[in-house]
C-alpha positions as CSV (number, residue, x, y, z in Angstrom):
1,M,-17.0,-7.2,-2.4
2,R,-16.5,-4.7,-5.2
3,L,-12.7,-3.7,-5.9
4,A,-11.5,-1.4,-8.3
5,T,-8.2,0.3,-9.5
6,W,-7.8,3.6,-11.3
7,N,-4.8,5.7,-12.2
8,V,-6.7,9.1,-11.9
9,N,-3.7,11.4,-13.1
10,S,-4.0,14.0,-10.3
11,V,-6.8,13.3,-7.7
12,K,-7.3,17.3,-7.3
13,A,-7.6,17.8,-11.1
14,R,-10.0,14.8,-11.3
15,L,-12.0,15.2,-8.1
16,P,-15.5,15.8,-9.4
17,R,-15.1,13.0,-11.8
18,L,-13.9,10.8,-9.0
19,L,-16.6,11.6,-6.7
20,D,-19.3,11.3,-9.4
21,W,-17.8,7.9,-10.3
22,L,-17.6,6.5,-6.7
23,A,-21.1,7.7,-6.3
24,G,-22.4,5.9,-9.4
25,T,-20.1,2.8,-9.2
26,G,-20.1,2.2,-5.5
27,P,-16.6,0.3,-5.1
28,D,-16.2,-1.0,-1.8
29,V,-12.4,-0.6,-2.2
30,V,-10.8,1.5,-4.6
31,C,-7.0,1.5,-5.4
32,L,-5.7,4.9,-6.9
33,Q,-2.5,5.7,-8.3
34,E,-0.8,9.2,-9.5
35,T,-2.8,10.8,-6.8
36,K,0.0,13.9,-7.2
37,C,-1.5,15.0,-3.9
38,P,0.4,15.8,-0.8
39,D,-1.3,13.5,2.1
40,G,-2.4,16.4,4.0
41,A,-4.2,18.0,1.0
42,F,-6.1,14.6,0.0
43,P,-9.7,15.2,-0.2
44,V,-10.5,13.2,2.6
45,A,-13.7,15.1,3.7
46,E,-15.0,14.9,0.1
47,V,-14.6,11.1,-0.2
48,G,-15.6,10.7,3.3
49,E,-19.1,12.1,2.6
50,L,-19.6,9.1,0.5
51,G,-18.6,6.8,3.2
52,Y,-15.0,6.0,2.5
53,T,-11.8,6.2,4.6
54,V,-8.5,6.8,3.2
55,A,-4.9,5.9,3.2
56,S,-2.6,8.0,1.1
57,H,1.0,7.9,0.4
58,S,2.3,10.8,-1.4
59,D,5.2,13.0,-1.8
60,G,3.6,15.9,-3.6
61,R,3.5,16.6,-7.4
62,W,4.4,13.3,-8.8
63,N,3.6,9.8,-8.2
64,G,1.3,9.1,-4.9
65,V,-0.9,6.2,-4.0
66,A,-4.0,5.7,-2.0
67,I,-6.6,3.2,-0.8
68,L,-10.2,4.1,-0.2
69,S,-12.5,1.8,1.6
70,R,-15.8,1.8,3.0
71,V,-15.4,-1.7,4.6
72,G,-12.7,-0.9,6.9
73,L,-9.1,0.1,6.8
74,A,-6.4,-1.3,8.9
75,D,-2.8,-2.4,9.2
76,V,-1.7,0.1,6.5
77,T,1.8,0.0,5.5
78,V,3.5,2.4,3.2
79,G,6.2,1.2,0.6
80,F,7.8,-2.1,1.2
81,P,11.0,-3.6,2.8
82,D,14.2,-3.0,0.4
83,E,12.1,-0.7,-1.8
84,P,14.6,0.8,-4.3
85,G,14.5,4.4,-4.9
86,F,15.8,7.2,-7.6
87,P,17.8,7.8,-5.5
88,E,15.2,7.6,-2.5
89,P,12.2,5.7,-2.6
90,E,9.1,7.3,-4.2
91,A,5.4,7.0,-3.1
92,R,4.5,4.1,-5.1
93,A,3.1,1.6,-2.9
94,I,0.5,1.4,0.1
95,S,-1.2,-1.8,1.3
96,A,-3.9,-2.1,3.9
97,T,-6.5,-4.8,4.9
98,C,-9.9,-3.9,4.0
99,G,-12.9,-6.0,5.3
100,G,-10.5,-9.1,5.4
101,L,-8.9,-8.3,2.2
102,R,-5.4,-7.6,2.0
103,V,-4.9,-4.9,-0.7
104,W,-2.0,-3.3,-2.4
105,S,-2.0,-0.1,-4.7
106,V,1.0,0.1,-6.7
107,Y,2.4,2.5,-9.3
108,V,5.4,0.9,-11.1
109,P,8.0,3.2,-12.3
110,N,7.7,4.1,-16.0
111,G,11.2,3.1,-17.2
112,R,11.1,5.8,-19.9
113,T,13.5,4.1,-22.4
114,R,15.6,1.0,-22.5
115,D,18.9,2.7,-22.2
116,D,17.6,5.1,-19.4
117,P,18.4,4.6,-15.7
118,H,15.0,4.4,-14.9
119,Y,14.5,1.2,-16.9
120,A,16.9,-0.6,-14.4
121,Y,15.0,1.1,-11.7
122,K,11.8,-0.3,-12.8
123,L,13.1,-3.9,-12.9
124,A,14.9,-3.5,-9.6
125,W,11.5,-2.1,-8.2
126,L,9.4,-5.1,-9.6
127,A,11.9,-7.6,-8.2
128,S,11.9,-5.9,-4.8
129,L,8.0,-5.8,-5.1
130,R,7.9,-9.7,-5.6
131,D,10.0,-10.4,-2.8
132,A,7.6,-8.3,-0.5
133,L,4.7,-10.1,-1.9
134,A,6.1,-13.4,-1.2
135,T,6.5,-12.3,2.4
136,E,3.0,-11.1,2.5
137,L,1.6,-14.4,1.0
138,S,3.4,-16.3,3.6
139,S,1.0,-14.8,6.1
140,T,-2.3,-14.1,4.4
141,T,-4.3,-15.9,1.7
142,A,-6.8,-13.3,0.4
143,L,-4.7,-10.7,-1.4
144,A,-5.0,-8.4,-4.4
145,V,-2.3,-6.2,-6.1
146,C,-3.8,-3.5,-8.2
147,G,-2.2,-0.4,-10.0
148,D,-0.6,0.8,-13.0
149,F,2.1,-1.7,-13.8
150,N,3.5,0.3,-16.6
151,V,3.9,-3.2,-18.3
152,A,1.6,-4.9,-21.2
153,P,1.6,-8.5,-20.2
154,T,1.4,-9.7,-23.9
155,D,1.3,-8.5,-27.4
156,D,-2.5,-8.7,-27.4
157,D,-2.3,-5.8,-24.6
158,V,-1.1,-3.4,-27.1
159,W,-3.0,-1.9,-30.1
160,N,0.1,-2.6,-32.4
161,P,3.0,-4.7,-31.2
162,A,5.3,-3.2,-34.0
163,V,4.8,0.4,-32.8
164,F,6.3,-0.6,-29.6
165,A,9.2,-3.0,-30.8
166,T,11.8,-0.6,-29.4
167,S,10.0,0.6,-26.5
168,T,9.6,-0.1,-23.0
169,H,6.5,-1.7,-21.4
170,V,7.0,-4.7,-23.7
171,T,10.3,-5.9,-23.2
172,P,11.1,-9.4,-22.3
173,A,12.6,-8.3,-18.9
174,E,9.6,-6.5,-17.9
175,R,7.1,-9.2,-18.9
176,A,9.4,-11.7,-17.0
177,A,9.0,-9.6,-13.9
178,L,5.3,-9.8,-14.3
179,A,5.6,-13.4,-14.7
180,A,7.7,-13.5,-11.5
181,L,4.8,-12.1,-9.5
182,R,2.3,-14.4,-11.1
183,D,4.7,-17.3,-10.2
184,L,3.8,-16.5,-6.4
185,G,0.3,-18.0,-7.2
186,L,-1.2,-14.7,-8.4
187,T,-3.7,-14.6,-11.1
188,D,-4.1,-12.0,-13.6
189,V,-7.8,-11.0,-13.5
190,V,-8.2,-9.7,-17.2
191,P,-11.4,-7.5,-17.5
192,T,-14.0,-7.6,-20.1
193,P,-13.3,-5.0,-22.7
194,M,-16.3,-2.4,-23.2
195,K,-15.2,-1.8,-26.9
196,G,-13.3,-4.1,-29.2
197,P,-11.6,-7.3,-28.5
198,H,-9.1,-6.0,-26.0
199,P,-9.4,-4.8,-22.5
200,F,-7.1,-1.7,-22.9
201,T,-6.9,0.5,-19.8
202,Y,-4.5,3.4,-21.1
203,W,-4.8,5.7,-24.2
204,D,-2.5,8.4,-24.9
205,Y,-4.1,11.8,-24.8
206,R,-2.5,12.6,-28.2
207,A,-3.8,12.1,-31.7
208,G,-7.3,10.8,-30.9
209,M,-5.8,7.4,-29.6
210,F,-8.8,7.0,-27.3
211,H,-11.5,7.2,-30.0
212,Q,-9.6,5.1,-32.5
213,N,-9.0,2.5,-29.4
214,K,-5.2,2.7,-29.8
215,G,-4.4,1.8,-26.1
216,M,-2.6,-0.6,-23.8
217,R,-3.6,-2.9,-20.8
218,I,-1.0,-1.6,-18.2
219,D,-3.5,-1.5,-15.3
220,L,-3.8,-4.8,-13.6
221,V,-5.4,-6.8,-10.8
222,Y,-3.3,-9.5,-9.5
223,A,-5.1,-11.7,-7.3
224,S,-4.3,-14.6,-4.9
225,A,-6.1,-17.8,-5.3
226,A,-8.6,-17.2,-2.6
227,V,-9.5,-14.0,-4.4
228,A,-9.4,-15.2,-8.1
229,G,-11.5,-17.9,-7.2
230,A,-14.3,-15.6,-5.7
231,V,-14.2,-13.1,-8.8
232,R,-17.8,-13.1,-10.5
233,S,-17.0,-10.5,-13.2
234,A,-14.5,-7.9,-14.1
235,Y,-14.6,-4.9,-16.6
236,V,-13.0,-1.6,-17.9
237,D,-14.9,1.0,-17.2
238,R,-14.5,3.0,-20.7
239,E,-17.0,5.6,-19.8
240,A,-14.8,7.0,-17.2
241,R,-12.3,7.9,-20.0
242,K,-14.9,9.9,-21.8
243,G,-15.9,13.5,-21.6
244,K,-13.9,16.7,-20.7
245,G,-10.8,16.4,-18.5
246,P,-10.6,12.7,-18.2
247,S,-7.6,10.8,-16.8
248,D,-5.8,8.9,-19.7
249,H,-6.5,5.6,-17.8
250,A,-9.9,3.9,-17.1
251,P,-10.7,2.2,-14.0
252,I,-11.1,-1.6,-13.7
253,V,-14.0,-2.9,-11.5
254,V,-13.8,-6.4,-10.1
255,D,-17.0,-7.9,-8.3
256,T,-16.2,-10.7,-6.1
257,D,-18.2,-13.0,-3.8
258,L,-16.0,-12.1,-0.8
259,V,-18.1,-10.8,2.1
260,P,-16.5,-7.8,3.9
261,G,-16.2,-8.7,7.6
262,Q,-15.7,-12.2,7.3
263,P,-12.5,-14.1,7.4
264,Q,-10.7,-14.0,4.1
265,G,-7.2,-15.3,5.3
266,R,-4.6,-14.8,8.1
267,R,-3.7,-11.5,9.0
268,S,-0.6,-9.8,7.4
269,S,2.4,-9.8,9.6
270,L,4.4,-7.5,7.1
271,T,6.1,-4.4,8.6
């Protein structure tokens, strides 16, 4: 099974690129973030021509997550219990069972600045996500949580730690929240970089940051032991960040020995 995750920064604006990428890369399951597309307007027919079914959760212009699968799509859940909001819950999480694998697509709040209310919201959201995943892992062994976490796990995951010293995305509290997810038994599937020593996944549009490889690794795949042990390879598809009108994120592609349709773990009971 080939699993991928990509913050597309508007599925409608990036649709031709998305379709070309799906056709060329052929992932079995794709987690999308920042779809920015109302559920009723998601290009279901277009991706359907490539063999994908869609589960989408979006509230319109902002946020939005989706899962595309060509190996089955069942037990779809939007959001999670006790999910914080600002002030109401936003379209930031969706999960489904795809070919025996429980998959989550998440778009963690940005946090903005350390003294902004969104920062506290971000930490609360991550804490509630941990609780939801703990429940999920009590009833399923094969699980992958994929998406834009808006946190760089270590200083090696930013191009210059000094530049981010007073910023969000690198604070001890945010990194502790990620560590709490890993403490559930999840493994950070670190992809192979396609340029330089660091597997960055995000580069700001401004000031030629991409061409200088001044990026961050904030898009992550966290996998349960059953999934992490089946990973054969993972890479950042840096080519998808090139050309005219790209997203500011690159996809992560993970190849596993999981076989769609074979039991990968117990069925989830999360509602």
